[in-house]
C-alpha positions in Angstrom: -22.1 1.1 -12.3 -20.8 2.4 -8.9 -17.3 3.8 -8.5 -14.9 1.5 -6.6 -11.8 2.7 -4.9 -8.6 1.0 -6.0 -7.2 -1.3 -3.3 -3.9 0.6 -3.0 -2.8 4.1 -4.1 0.9 5.0 -4.1 2.2 8.5 -4.1 5.9 8.9 -4.7 8.2 11.9 -4.2 12.0 12.3 -4.6 13.9 12.5 -1.4 17.4 12.0 0.1 16.6 8.6 1.6 13.9 5.9 1.4 10.9 6.4 3.7 7.4 5.2 3.5 4.0 5.9 5.2 1.1 3.4 5.2 -2.3 5.0 5.8 -5.2 2.7 6.6 -8.2 4.7 8.0 -10.1 3.2 10.9 -13.3 4.2 9.1 -12.3 2.1 6.1 -11.2 -1.0 8.0 -12.7 -1.3 11.5 -10.8 -4.4 12.7 -7.3 -3.7 14.0 -6.2 -7.3 13.1 -7.1 -6.6 9.4 -5.3 -3.2 9.4 -2.1 -4.8 10.9 -2.2 -7.7 8.5 -2.4 -5.3 5.5 0.5 -3.2 6.9 2.6 -6.4 7.3 1.9 -7.4 3.7 2.8 -4.0 2.3 6.0 -3.9 4.3 7.0 -7.3 2.8 6.3 -6.0 -0.7 8.3 -2.9 -0.1 11.3 -4.9 1.2 11.5 -6.8 -2.1 11.4 -3.6 -4.3 14.5 -1.7 -5.5 15.7 0.8 -2.9 15.4 4.2 -4.5 15.8 7.4 -2.5 12.2 8.6 -2.3 9.2 9.2 0.1 6.3 6.8 -0.5 2.8 7.4 0.8 0.5 4.3 0.5 -3.2 4.7 1.0 -5.2 1.5 1.5 -8.9 0.9 1.0 -11.2 -1.9 2.1 -10.9 -3.6 -1.3 -7.3 -4.5 -0.3 -8.6 -7.0 2.2 -10.0 -9.2 -0.5 -7.2 -8.7 -3.0 -4.7 -11.6 -3.3 -1.1 -10.9 -2.2 0.3 -11.3 -5.7 -2.1 -8.8 -7.1 -1.3 -6.3 -4.3 2.4 -6.8 -5.2 1.7 -6.1 -8.9 -0.2 -2.9 -8.1 2.4 -1.5 -5.8 5.3 -2.4 -8.1 3.6 -0.8 -11.1 2.9 2.5 -9.2 6.4 2.5 -7.6 8.3 2.3 -10.9 
């Protein structure tokens, strides 16, 4: 069985205010429309989470394109808490 990357990986660090970075490599997802769509989805998910002062780095893989929005939301919420 081959290794599959998780659709989204969240790294969290304590900070003075809330800030986040979304990293979607061009080598992973070639089409700019798809990269922007994923960024918009992730921003909406982050708006609905509790605002804690921290720095969040989100790394997205190609598997996120085929992952339903509700599942993406569950993954990010679980790693955020």
